[in-house]
PAMIMAR-752107 format. One record per residue (C-alpha): residue in one letter; x, y, z; residue number from 1. Coordinates in Angstrom, 1 decimal, m for minus. Example, Ala and Ser with C-alpha at 12.3 -4.5 7.8 and 13.67 -1.06 7.14 Angstrom:
<atoms>
{r->a, east->12.3, north->m4.5, up->7.8, k->1} $
{r->s, east->13.7, north->m1.1, up->7.1, k->2} $
</atoms>
This chain:
<atoms>
{r->m, east->80.5, north->6.3, up->m6.7, k->1} $
{r->k, east->77.8, north->9.0, up->m7.7, k->2} $
{r->i, east->75.3, north->8.1, up->m10.2, k->3} $
{r->p, east->74.5, north->11.0, up->m12.9, k->4} $
{r->f, east->71.0, north->12.5, up->m12.3, k->5} $
{r->s, east->70.0, north->11.6, up->m16.0, k->6} $
{r->i, east->70.8, north->8.0, up->m15.3, k->7} $
{r->v, east->68.3, north->8.0, up->m12.2, k->8} $
{r->i, east->65.7, north->9.5, up->m14.5, k->9} $
{r->l, east->66.0, north->6.9, up->m17.1, k->10} $
{r->i, east->66.2, north->4.0, up->m14.7, k->11} $
{r->t, east->63.0, north->5.5, up->m12.9, k->12} $
{r->m, east->61.3, north->6.1, up->m16.3, k->13} $
{r->a, east->61.8, north->2.5, up->m17.3, k->14} $
{r->m, east->59.9, north->1.4, up->m14.1, k->15} $
{r->g, east->56.9, north->3.1, up->m15.7, k->16} $
{r->q, east->53.8, north->1.2, up->m17.2, k->17} $
{r->i, east->52.8, north->1.3, up->m21.1, k->18} $
{r->n, east->49.2, north->0.8, up->m22.1, k->19} $
{r->y, east->47.7, north->0.9, up->m25.4, k->20} $
{r->m, east->44.7, north->0.2, up->m27.7, k->21} $
{r->g, east->43.3, north->0.7, up->m30.8, k->22} $
{r->s, east->41.2, north->m0.2, up->m33.9, k->23} $
{r->i, east->41.3, north->m0.7, up->m37.7, k->24} $
{r->k, east->37.9, north->m0.1, up->m39.5, k->25} $
{r->l, east->37.3, north->m0.5, up->m43.1, k->26} $
{r->r, east->34.2, north->1.5, up->m44.0, k->27} $
{r->k, east->32.1, north->2.0, up->m47.6, k->28} $
{r->m, east->29.1, north->4.6, up->m47.9, k->29} $
{r->y, east->26.6, north->4.0, up->m50.5, k->30} $
{r->r, east->23.9, north->6.5, up->m51.5, k->31} $
{r->i, east->20.3, north->4.7, up->m51.6, k->32} $
{r->s, east->19.0, north->6.7, up->m54.4, k->33} $
{r->d, east->21.3, north->5.2, up->m57.1, k->34} $
{r->q, east->23.8, north->3.2, up->m55.0, k->35} $
{r->s, east->27.0, north->5.1, up->m55.9, k->36} $
{r->d, east->30.0, north->5.5, up->m53.8, k->37} $
{r->i, east->30.0, north->8.7, up->m51.4, k->38} $
{r->s, east->33.8, north->9.7, up->m51.2, k->39} $
{r->l, east->34.3, north->11.2, up->m47.9, k->40} $
{r->p, east->37.4, north->10.6, up->m45.5, k->41} $
{r->f, east->37.2, north->8.3, up->m42.6, k->42} $
{r->r, east->39.5, north->7.2, up->m39.7, k->43} $
{r->l, east->40.9, north->3.9, up->m41.2, k->44} $
{r->a, east->43.0, north->3.3, up->m38.0, k->45} $
{r->e, east->42.9, north->4.9, up->m34.2, k->46} $
{r->s, east->45.3, north->4.1, up->m31.6, k->47} $
{r->e, east->45.7, north->5.3, up->m27.9, k->48} $
{r->l, east->49.2, north->5.1, up->m26.3, k->49} $
{r->g, east->49.6, north->6.0, up->m22.4, k->50} $
{r->y, east->52.7, north->5.9, up->m20.4, k->51} $
{r->s, east->52.3, north->5.9, up->m16.3, k->52} $
{r->w, east->55.3, north->6.8, up->m14.1, k->53} $
{r->g, east->54.4, north->7.8, up->m10.6, k->54} $
{r->e, east->52.1, north->10.8, up->m10.4, k->55} $
{r->f, east->52.5, north->11.4, up->m14.2, k->56} $
{r->e, east->51.1, north->9.8, up->m17.1, k->57} $
{r->l, east->51.5, north->10.9, up->m21.0, k->58} $
{r->k, east->48.8, north->10.2, up->m23.2, k->59} $
{r->t, east->48.8, north->10.3, up->m27.2, k->60} $
{r->t, east->45.5, north->9.5, up->m29.5, k->61} $
{r->t, east->46.6, north->9.1, up->m33.3, k->62} $
{r->a, east->44.4, north->8.4, up->m36.3, k->63} $
{r->l, east->44.9, north->7.4, up->m39.8, k->64} $
{r->e, east->42.3, north->9.6, up->m41.9, k->65} $
{r->y, east->42.0, north->7.6, up->m45.4, k->66} $
{r->r, east->39.8, north->8.5, up->m48.5, k->67} $
{r->w, east->39.2, north->5.6, up->m51.1, k->68} $
{r->v, east->39.4, north->7.9, up->m53.8, k->69} $
{r->n, east->43.2, north->8.0, up->m55.1, k->70} $
{r->n, east->44.2, north->6.3, up->m51.9, k->71} $
{r->e, east->44.4, north->9.8, up->m49.9, k->72} $
{r->n, east->45.6, north->9.5, up->m46.5, k->73} $
{r->e, east->46.7, north->11.7, up->m43.6, k->74} $
{r->l, east->48.1, north->10.9, up->m40.1, k->75} $
{r->q, east->46.7, north->12.9, up->m37.5, k->76} $
{r->i, east->47.7, north->13.7, up->m33.9, k->77} $
{r->r, east->44.3, north->14.0, up->m32.4, k->78} $
{r->e, east->45.9, north->14.3, up->m28.8, k->79} $
{r->t, east->49.0, north->14.3, up->m27.0, k->80} $
{r->y, east->49.1, north->15.6, up->m23.4, k->81} $
{r->l, east->51.0, north->15.4, up->m19.9, k->82} $
{r->i, east->48.8, north->14.6, up->m16.8, k->83} $
{r->w, east->50.1, north->15.3, up->m13.2, k->84} $
{r->f, east->48.0, north->13.7, up->m10.2, k->85} $
{r->p, east->49.0, north->15.6, up->m7.3, k->86} $
{r->s, east->47.0, north->15.0, up->m3.9, k->87} $
{r->w, east->44.6, north->18.2, up->m4.6, k->88} $
{r->g, east->43.6, north->17.2, up->m8.1, k->89} $
{r->e, east->45.1, north->16.9, up->m11.6, k->90} $
{r->m, east->46.8, north->19.0, up->m14.1, k->91} $
{r->k, east->47.0, north->18.5, up->m17.9, k->92} $
{r->i, east->48.8, north->20.2, up->m20.8, k->93} $
{r->g, east->49.3, north->19.6, up->m24.2, k->94} $
{r->k, east->46.9, north->19.2, up->m27.3, k->95} $
{r->q, east->43.7, north->17.6, up->m26.0, k->96} $
{r->i, east->39.9, north->17.2, up->m26.3, k->97} $
{r->h, east->37.9, north->18.4, up->m23.2, k->98} $
{r->a, east->34.3, north->17.3, up->m22.4, k->99} $
{r->w, east->32.0, north->19.5, up->m20.6, k->100} $
{r->g, east->28.3, north->18.9, up->m20.1, k->101} $
{r->v, east->26.2, north->15.9, up->m19.2, k->102} $
{r->v, east->23.7, north->15.2, up->m22.2, k->103} $
{r->d, east->24.7, north->12.9, up->m24.8, k->104} $
{r->g, east->26.6, north->14.4, up->m27.7, k->105} $
{r->n, east->24.6, north->17.8, up->m28.0, k->106} $
{r->n, east->26.3, north->19.9, up->m25.4, k->107} $
{r->p, east->25.5, north->23.6, up->m25.2, k->108} $
{r->t, east->28.2, north->24.4, up->m22.7, k->109} $
{r->d, east->30.9, north->22.3, up->m24.5, k->110} $
{r->n, east->32.8, north->25.0, up->m26.6, k->111} $
{r->l, east->36.3, north->24.4, up->m25.6, k->112} $
{r->n, east->37.2, north->22.6, up->m28.7, k->113} $
{r->p, east->36.0, north->23.1, up->m32.3, k->114} $
{r->y, east->34.2, north->20.5, up->m34.5, k->115} $
{r->d, east->35.0, north->18.3, up->m37.3, k->116} $
{r->y, east->32.3, north->18.7, up->m39.8, k->117} $
{r->y, east->33.3, north->15.5, up->m41.7, k->118} $
{r->y, east->32.3, north->13.8, up->m38.7, k->119} $
{r->m, east->29.3, north->15.6, up->m37.6, k->120} $
{r->f, east->27.1, north->12.5, up->m37.3, k->121} $
{r->l, east->29.3, north->10.8, up->m34.9, k->122} $
{r->a, east->29.2, north->11.4, up->m31.0, k->123} $
{r->g, east->31.2, north->13.1, up->m28.3, k->124} $
{r->m, east->34.8, north->13.3, up->m28.5, k->125} $
{r->d, east->34.9, north->11.5, up->m32.3, k->126} $
{r->r, east->33.7, north->14.8, up->m33.9, k->127} $
{r->k, east->36.0, north->17.2, up->m32.3, k->128} $
{r->i, east->39.4, north->18.7, up->m32.7, k->129} $
{r->g, east->42.1, north->18.7, up->m30.2, k->130} $
{r->t, east->43.5, north->22.2, up->m29.4, k->131} $
{r->l, east->46.7, north->23.4, up->m27.4, k->132} $
{r->s, east->45.4, north->24.2, up->m23.7, k->133} $
{r->a, east->46.3, north->23.9, up->m20.0, k->134} $
{r->d, east->43.7, north->22.5, up->m17.9, k->135} $
{r->v, east->43.6, north->22.3, up->m13.9, k->136} $
{r->k, east->41.2, north->20.6, up->m11.6, k->137} $
{r->y, east->41.1, north->20.9, up->m8.0, k->138} $
{r->y, east->39.1, north->18.7, up->m5.6, k->139} $
{r->w, east->37.8, north->20.4, up->m2.3, k->140} $
{r->n, east->35.0, north->18.3, up->m0.1, k->141} $
{r->n, east->32.3, north->17.8, up->m2.4, k->142} $
{r->f, east->33.4, north->20.5, up->m4.9, k->143} $
{r->q, east->35.6, north->20.2, up->m8.2, k->144} $
{r->i, east->36.7, north->23.5, up->m9.6, k->145} $
{r->e, east->38.3, north->23.3, up->m13.3, k->146} $
{r->g, east->40.1, north->26.2, up->m15.1, k->147} $
{r->v, east->41.1, north->25.9, up->m18.6, k->148} $
{r->i, east->43.4, north->28.1, up->m21.0, k->149} $
{r->i, east->43.6, north->28.0, up->m24.7, k->150} $
{r->p, east->46.5, north->30.1, up->m26.2, k->151} $
{r->k, east->45.4, north->29.9, up->m29.8, k->152} $
{r->h, east->42.1, north->30.0, up->m31.2, k->153} $
{r->e, east->41.1, north->27.3, up->m33.7, k->154} $
{r->g, east->38.2, north->26.9, up->m36.0, k->155} $
{r->n, east->35.6, north->24.1, up->m37.0, k->156} $
{r->r, east->36.8, north->22.1, up->m39.8, k->157} $
{r->f, east->34.5, north->22.4, up->m42.8, k->158} $
{r->p, east->34.3, north->20.3, up->m45.9, k->159} $
{r->f, east->34.9, north->23.0, up->m48.6, k->160} $
{r->g, east->34.5, north->22.0, up->m52.0, k->161} $
{r->e, east->33.2, north->18.6, up->m51.1, k->162} $
{r->g, east->30.8, north->17.3, up->m53.8, k->163} $
{r->d, east->29.8, north->14.4, up->m51.7, k->164} $
{r->f, east->29.0, north->16.5, up->m48.4, k->165} $
{r->p, east->25.6, north->17.1, up->m47.8, k->166} $
{r->i, east->25.8, north->20.7, up->m47.0, k->167} $
{r->k, east->27.5, north->22.6, up->m50.0, k->168} $
{r->m, east->30.5, north->24.9, up->m48.8, k->169} $
{r->d, east->32.4, north->27.0, up->m50.6, k->170} $
{r->d, east->36.0, north->28.2, up->m49.4, k->171} $
{r->p, east->36.1, north->32.1, up->m48.4, k->172} $
{r->g, east->39.6, north->32.2, up->m48.5, k->173} $
{r->e, east->41.2, north->35.4, up->m47.4, k->174} $
{r->i, east->37.9, north->37.2, up->m46.8, k->175} $
{r->v, east->37.9, north->35.3, up->m43.5, k->176} $
{r->k, east->39.8, north->37.5, up->m41.0, k->177} $
{r->k, east->41.8, north->36.1, up->m38.0, k->178} $
{r->e, east->43.1, north->39.5, up->m36.2, k->179} $
{r->n, east->42.5, north->40.1, up->m32.4, k->180} $
{r->q, east->42.2, north->36.4, up->m31.5, k->181} $
{r->g, east->43.8, north->36.3, up->m28.0, k->182} $
{r->n, east->43.4, north->33.8, up->m25.2, k->183} $
{r->e, east->40.4, north->31.8, up->m24.4, k->184} $
{r->y, east->39.6, north->30.7, up->m20.8, k->185} $
{r->g, east->37.1, north->28.9, up->m19.0, k->186} $
{r->f, east->36.1, north->28.0, up->m15.8, k->187} $
{r->r, east->33.6, north->25.2, up->m14.1, k->188} $
{r->l, east->32.3, north->24.5, up->m10.9, k->189} $
{r->q, east->30.7, north->21.1, up->m9.9, k->190} $
{r->t, east->29.2, north->19.6, up->m6.8, k->191} $
{r->a, east->26.6, north->16.8, up->m5.7, k->192} $
{r->v, east->23.5, north->17.6, up->m4.2, k->193} $
{r->s, east->21.6, north->14.6, up->m2.6, k->194} $
{r->n, east->21.1, north->12.4, up->m5.7, k->195} $
{r->s, east->22.1, north->15.2, up->m8.2, k->196} $
{r->d, east->25.2, north->16.4, up->m9.8, k->197} $
{r->i, east->25.2, north->20.2, up->m10.6, k->198} $
{r->s, east->27.6, north->22.6, up->m12.3, k->199} $
{r->l, east->28.3, north->26.0, up->m13.5, k->200} $
{r->s, east->30.5, north->27.3, up->m16.2, k->201} $
{r->y, east->31.8, north->30.2, up->m17.9, k->202} $
{r->f, east->33.7, north->30.5, up->m21.2, k->203} $
{r->m, east->35.2, north->33.4, up->m23.1, k->204} $
{r->g, east->36.5, north->32.7, up->m26.9, k->205} $
{r->r, east->36.1, north->33.0, up->m30.5, k->206} $
{r->d, east->33.2, north->31.4, up->m32.3, k->207} $
{r->r, east->34.0, north->28.0, up->m33.6, k->208} $
{r->g, east->32.6, north->28.9, up->m37.1, k->209} $
{r->f, east->33.1, north->32.1, up->m38.9, k->210} $
{r->t, east->30.0, north->34.4, up->m39.8, k->211} $
{r->h, east->29.4, north->37.2, up->m42.0, k->212} $
{r->i, east->30.2, north->40.2, up->m40.1, k->213} $
{r->g, east->30.0, north->43.4, up->m42.7, k->214} $
{r->y, east->31.5, north->44.7, up->m45.9, k->215} $
{r->n, east->34.4, north->46.8, up->m47.3, k->216} $
{r->s, east->34.4, north->48.6, up->m50.4, k->217} $
{r->g, east->37.0, north->48.9, up->m53.2, k->218} $
{r->r, east->37.3, north->50.5, up->m56.3, k->219} $
{r->e, east->35.0, north->48.4, up->m58.4, k->220} $
{r->m, east->33.2, north->46.0, up->m56.0, k->221} $
{r->v, east->31.9, north->45.5, up->m52.4, k->222} $
{r->s, east->33.5, north->42.6, up->m50.6, k->223} $
{r->p, east->31.9, north->40.6, up->m47.7, k->224} $
{r->i, east->33.9, north->40.2, up->m44.7, k->225} $
{r->f, east->34.0, north->36.9, up->m42.4, k->226} $
{r->f, east->35.2, north->36.6, up->m38.9, k->227} $
{r->y, east->35.4, north->34.7, up->m35.8, k->228} $
{r->r, east->33.0, north->36.8, up->m33.1, k->229} $
{r->k, east->34.1, north->36.9, up->m29.4, k->230} $
{r->t, east->31.6, north->35.2, up->m27.6, k->231} $
{r->n, east->30.8, north->34.6, up->m23.4, k->232} $
{r->v, east->29.0, north->31.6, up->m22.5, k->233} $
{r->l, east->27.5, north->31.0, up->m19.0, k->234} $
{r->g, east->26.6, north->27.5, up->m18.7, k->235} $
{r->f, east->24.6, north->25.4, up->m16.3, k->236} $
{r->d, east->24.0, north->21.5, up->m16.4, k->237} $
{r->i, east->22.5, north->19.1, up->m13.8, k->238} $
{r->v, east->22.0, north->15.3, up->m13.9, k->239} $
{r->s, east->19.6, north->13.3, up->m11.5, k->240} $
{r->f, east->18.1, north->10.0, up->m10.8, k->241} $
{r->i, east->14.6, north->8.9, up->m10.1, k->242} $
{r->g, east->14.4, north->5.3, up->m9.9, k->243} $
{r->d, east->15.3, north->3.6, up->m13.1, k->244} $
{r->i, east->14.9, north->7.1, up->m14.9, k->245} $
{r->t, east->18.0, north->9.3, up->m15.4, k->246} $
{r->g, east->17.3, north->12.9, up->m16.3, k->247} $
{r->r, east->19.7, north->15.6, up->m17.9, k->248} $
{r->i, east->19.4, north->19.1, up->m18.5, k->249} $
{r->e, east->22.2, north->21.5, up->m19.8, k->250} $
{r->a, east->21.7, north->25.0, up->m21.2, k->251} $
{r->g, east->24.1, north->27.8, up->m22.4, k->252} $
{r->y, east->23.6, north->31.4, up->m22.8, k->253} $
{r->y, east->25.6, north->33.1, up->m25.1, k->254} $
{r->k, east->26.8, north->36.7, up->m25.8, k->255} $
{r->t, east->28.6, north->37.6, up->m28.7, k->256} $
{r->e, east->29.8, north->40.8, up->m30.3, k->257} $
{r->n, east->31.5, north->41.8, up->m33.4, k->258} $
{r->d, east->34.6, north->43.7, up->m32.3, k->259} $
{r->y, east->36.2, north->43.6, up->m35.9, k->260} $
{r->e, east->35.9, north->47.0, up->m37.7, k->261} $
{r->t, east->34.3, north->47.1, up->m41.4, k->262} $
{r->e, east->33.0, north->49.8, up->m43.4, k->263} $
{r->f, east->29.5, north->48.4, up->m43.5, k->264} $
{r->s, east->29.1, north->46.4, up->m40.4, k->265} $
{r->i, east->26.1, north->43.7, up->m40.0, k->266} $
{r->l, east->25.9, north->42.8, up->m36.5, k->267} $
{r->q, east->26.7, north->44.7, up->m33.2, k->268} $
{r->d, east->25.8, north->42.2, up->m30.5, k->269} $
{r->a, east->23.4, north->39.5, up->m29.9, k->270} $
{r->s, east->22.2, north->37.3, up->m27.3, k->271} $
{r->y, east->20.9, north->33.7, up->m27.6, k->272} $
{r->l, east->20.0, north->30.7, up->m25.5, k->273} $
{r->q, east->20.8, north->26.6, up->m26.2, k->274} $
{r->y, east->19.5, north->24.1, up->m24.0, k->275} $
{r->v, east->19.0, north->20.3, up->m24.1, k->276} $
{r->a, east->16.6, north->18.1, up->m21.8, k->277} $
{r->q, east->17.2, north->14.4, up->m21.7, k->278} $
{r->l, east->15.7, north->11.2, up->m20.1, k->279} $
{r->e, east->16.9, north->7.8, up->m20.4, k->280} $
{r->y, east->15.2, north->4.6, up->m19.3, k->281} $
{r->a, east->16.3, north->1.0, up->m19.2, k->282} $
{r->i, east->13.7, north->m1.4, up->m19.9, k->283} $
{r->p, east->13.6, north->m5.3, up->m19.6, k->284} $
{r->n, east->15.8, north->m7.2, up->m21.9, k->285} $
{r->d, east->18.6, north->m5.0, up->m21.9, k->286} $
{r->i, east->17.1, north->m2.1, up->m24.0, k->287} $
{r->m, east->17.9, north->1.6, up->m23.4, k->288} $
{r->i, east->15.7, north->4.4, up->m24.4, k->289} $
{r->m, east->16.6, north->8.0, up->m24.7, k->290} $
{r->g, east->15.0, north->11.3, up->m25.5, k->291} $
{r->q, east->16.2, north->14.8, up->m26.1, k->292} $
{r->i, east->14.8, north->18.1, up->m26.6, k->293} $
{r->i, east->17.1, north->20.3, up->m28.5, k->294} $
{r->g, east->16.2, north->24.0, up->m28.3, k->295} $
{r->n, east->17.7, north->27.3, up->m29.8, k->296} $
{r->e, east->16.3, north->30.7, up->m29.2, k->297} $
{r->i, east->17.5, north->34.2, up->m30.0, k->298} $
{r->l, east->17.0, north->36.4, up->m27.3, k->299} $
{r->e, east->18.4, north->39.8, up->m28.6, k->300} $
{r->l, east->20.0, north->41.0, up->m31.6, k->301} $
{r->n, east->21.2, north->44.4, up->m32.8, k->302} $
{r->g, east->22.5, north->44.8, up->m36.2, k->303} $
{r->t, east->21.8, north->46.2, up->m39.9, k->304} $
{r->s, east->21.3, north->44.4, up->m43.1, k->305} $
{r->f, east->22.4, north->46.0, up->m46.4, k->306} $
{r->v, east->21.3, north->45.6, up->m50.0, k->307} $
{r->f, east->23.6, north->46.9, up->m52.5, k->308} $
{r->g, east->22.3, north->48.3, up->m55.7, k->309} $
{r->s, east->24.1, north->48.6, up->m59.1, k->310} $
{r->n, east->25.2, north->52.1, up->m58.2, k->311} $
{r->g, east->27.2, north->50.6, up->m55.1, k->312} $
{r->i, east->24.8, north->52.4, up->m52.6, k->313} $
{r->p, east->23.5, north->50.3, up->m49.9, k->314} $
{r->t, east->20.1, north->50.2, up->m48.7, k->315} $
{r->e, east->19.6, north->49.6, up->m45.1, k->316} $
{r->t, east->17.1, north->47.3, up->m43.0, k->317} $
{r->p, east->17.2, north->46.4, up->m39.5, k->318} $
{r->m, east->18.7, north->42.6, up->m39.0, k->319} $
{r->t, east->16.2, north->39.9, up->m38.5, k->320} $
{r->k, east->16.6, north->36.8, up->m36.6, k->321} $
{r->d, east->16.5, north->34.9, up->m39.8, k->322} $
{r->d, east->19.7, north->36.5, up->m40.9, k->323} $
{r->f, east->21.6, north->35.6, up->m37.8, k->324} $
{r->q, east->23.9, north->32.6, up->m37.4, k->325} $
{r->p, east->25.1, north->31.3, up->m34.1, k->326} $
{r->g, east->28.8, north->30.9, up->m34.2, k->327} $
{r->m, east->29.4, north->28.5, up->m31.0, k->328} $
{r->g, east->27.3, north->25.9, up->m29.6, k->329} $
{r->t, east->25.7, north->22.3, up->m30.7, k->330} $
{r->p, east->25.7, north->21.8, up->m34.4, k->331} $
{r->f, east->22.2, north->20.5, up->m34.5, k->332} $
{r->a, east->21.4, north->24.3, up->m33.8, k->333} $
{r->m, east->22.4, north->25.0, up->m37.3, k->334} $
{r->f, east->19.3, north->22.6, up->m38.6, k->335} $
{r->t, east->16.5, north->23.7, up->m36.1, k->336} $
{r->d, east->15.3, north->26.1, up->m33.4, k->337} $
{r->l, east->13.5, north->23.2, up->m31.6, k->338} $
{r->g, east->14.0, north->19.6, up->m32.2, k->339} $
{r->l, east->13.4, north->15.9, up->m30.9, k->340} $
{r->m, east->15.7, north->13.2, up->m30.8, k->341} $
{r->l, east->15.0, north->9.7, up->m29.9, k->342} $
{r->s, east->17.0, north->6.6, up->m29.8, k->343} $
{r->v, east->16.8, north->3.0, up->m28.8, k->344} $
{r->s, east->19.6, north->0.2, up->m28.3, k->345} $
{r->g, east->19.7, north->m3.4, up->m27.3, k->346} $
{r->n, east->22.4, north->m5.9, up->m26.7, k->347} $
{r->y, east->21.8, north->m9.5, up->m27.1, k->348} $
{r->l, east->23.7, north->m13.0, up->m27.5, k->349} $
{r->d, east->26.1, north->m12.0, up->m24.6, k->350} $
{r->n, east->26.8, north->m8.5, up->m26.0, k->351} $
{r->a, east->27.9, north->m9.8, up->m29.5, k->352} $
{r->l, east->24.8, north->m8.4, up->m31.0, k->353} $
{r->e, east->23.7, north->m4.6, up->m30.8, k->354} $
{r->l, east->20.7, north->m3.3, up->m32.4, k->355} $
{r->r, east->20.0, north->0.5, up->m32.3, k->356} $
{r->g, east->17.7, north->2.9, up->m34.0, k->357} $
{r->n, east->17.5, north->6.9, up->m33.8, k->358} $
{r->t, east->15.4, north->9.7, up->m35.1, k->359} $
{r->f, east->15.5, north->13.3, up->m35.4, k->360} $
{r->s, east->12.4, north->15.6, up->m35.9, k->361} $
{r->d, east->12.2, north->19.5, up->m36.4, k->362} $
{r->l, east->9.0, north->20.5, up->m34.1, k->363} $
{r->k, east->9.2, north->24.0, up->m36.4, k->364} $
{r->d, east->9.6, north->22.9, up->m40.0, k->365} $
{r->n, east->8.7, north->19.6, up->m41.8, k->366} $
{r->q, east->12.2, north->17.8, up->m41.7, k->367} $
{r->s, east->13.5, north->14.6, up->m40.2, k->368} $
{r->m, east->16.3, north->12.2, up->m40.0, k->369} $
{r->l, east->15.6, north->8.5, up->m39.3, k->370} $
{r->g, east->18.6, north->5.8, up->m38.9, k->371} $
{r->c, east->18.9, north->2.2, up->m37.7, k->372} $
{r->g, east->22.1, north->0.2, up->m37.6, k->373} $
{r->i, east->23.3, north->m3.3, up->m36.5, k->374} $
{r->s, east->26.8, north->m4.6, up->m35.3, k->375} $
{r->y, east->27.7, north->m8.2, up->m34.9, k->376} $
{r->s, east->30.8, north->m9.5, up->m33.2, k->377} $
{r->s, east->30.9, north->m13.4, up->m33.8, k->378} $
{r->i, east->34.6, north->m13.4, up->m33.4, k->379} $
{r->e, east->36.5, north->m11.9, up->m30.3, k->380} $
{r->n, east->37.9, north->m8.4, up->m31.3, k->381} $
{r->w, east->36.2, north->m8.2, up->m34.7, k->382} $
{r->d, east->32.9, north->m6.8, up->m35.6, k->383} $
{r->l, east->30.6, north->m6.2, up->m38.7, k->384} $
{r->e, east->28.3, north->m3.1, up->m38.8, k->385} $
{r->l, east->25.6, north->m2.1, up->m41.1, k->386} $
{r->s, east->23.5, north->1.1, up->m41.0, k->387} $
{r->i, east->21.0, north->3.0, up->m43.0, k->388} $
{r->t, east->20.1, north->6.6, up->m42.5, k->389} $
{r->y, east->17.3, north->8.8, up->m44.1, k->390} $
{r->f, east->16.9, north->12.4, up->m44.5, k->391} $
{r->f, east->13.5, north->13.9, up->m45.4, k->392} $
{r->g, east->12.3, north->17.3, up->m45.5, k->393} $
{r->d, east->10.0, north->19.9, up->m47.4, k->394} $
{r->e, east->11.4, north->22.6, up->m49.8, k->395} $
{r->g, east->13.7, north->24.9, up->m48.4, k->396} $
{r->t, east->14.8, north->22.8, up->m45.2, k->397} $
{r->h, east->18.3, north->22.0, up->m44.6, k->398} $
{r->f, east->17.3, north->17.9, up->m44.6, k->399} $
{r->k, east->15.8, north->18.6, up->m48.0, k->400} $
{r->e, east->19.2, north->19.4, up->m49.3, k->401} $
{r->m, east->20.5, north->16.3, up->m47.8, k->402} $
{r->d, east->18.0, north->14.1, up->m49.4, k->403} $
{r->d, east->20.6, north->12.7, up->m51.7, k->404} $
{r->f, east->22.9, north->12.0, up->m48.6, k->405} $
{r->s, east->20.5, north->9.2, up->m47.8, k->406} $
{r->h, east->23.0, north->6.4, up->m47.2, k->407} $
{r->l, east->24.1, north->2.6, up->m46.3, k->408} $
{r->r, east->27.2, north->2.2, up->m44.6, k->409} $
{r->l, east->29.2, north->m0.8, up->m44.3, k->410} $
{r->g, east->32.0, north->m1.4, up->m42.0, k->411} $
{r->l, east->34.4, north->m4.2, up->m40.8, k->412} $
{r->g, east->36.3, north->m3.7, up->m37.6, k->413} $
{r->y, east->39.2, north->m5.0, up->m35.7, k->414} $
{r->h, east->40.3, north->m4.0, up->m32.3, k->415} $
{r->f, east->43.4, north->m4.4, up->m30.2, k->416} $
</atoms>
């Protein structure tokens, strides 16, 4: 008797392995100035579900986003993709979050996914948005070659109209144009040389943040136009080990151009450089110290600024570097051209207690951020968290605008 092929497939799949993990986290944020609530969404619950079957694996990551006010909630599928592990490498297809670069958190070369600005002060993948893409890796001797294609551009998630968010943003609506987006793609080559890992990368896509690119005039008024510019990124990173010190360097060279025609075009093209140099060192008593220098420099700029008089006639002046806003790269580039980040953390009581502190200082303008936190897990799978974040800055700086966002955060988490 012949067994139908569909039955064979079902029996084979039943022999696969399921794995899962997740967490439930209750969090509250309070302003330090007046102890009032900060009503922003947070991820109340997260789960990761995987199913392995021979050379294949299916992974799904979901999150329940929750806001205390009005009990607002939204179930988000952050990732869901299929992986194939052939003998020569691996292949992934579906909605996924990529990770390029070697420094911690502030990666100039990692531009494949947009950012969720509600979570901009979190690290790594927690502040990214998954996008539909295909990823192929090929292993050959000491080399790893990776190719990624993204069929549809997606921009950053901005907190429009959020009174409690530290940076005020109004929804520009229909004046943000979305034509000419097309496919995005990237390549990355990694290898090991002596005691160092080195990689080169290239990415061609649209800016993750829209920017002001010109004006169109109507019958009664002149309307600003925003667009996601086309940007090419060349990336380099290296991680090396010298004794107990780990050094990491990462840099991205960006070439951006405006390929959307307006009646009065502001930007034609520009190039800029973002870089991060990081050192980390473990000292006795399980204490880890990390420092980063974060830089952003505009190399070339071709554009025109317009000032419209009451008669509607524009006055033209050359565009300056202060008028240019990068649309891609590490979020900290929007705050400063040169910054220093320091962090220290330690684990005690058999890893039940974690103490941490961090600071960010602008080395060109007088603004800074200071934070500290403690996590304690006295019961298996449960933990309590307390953290404090302060923002300081002179008038006219970004962190001065965020002074009222200085806050205390309380959290209770269960992990399974």
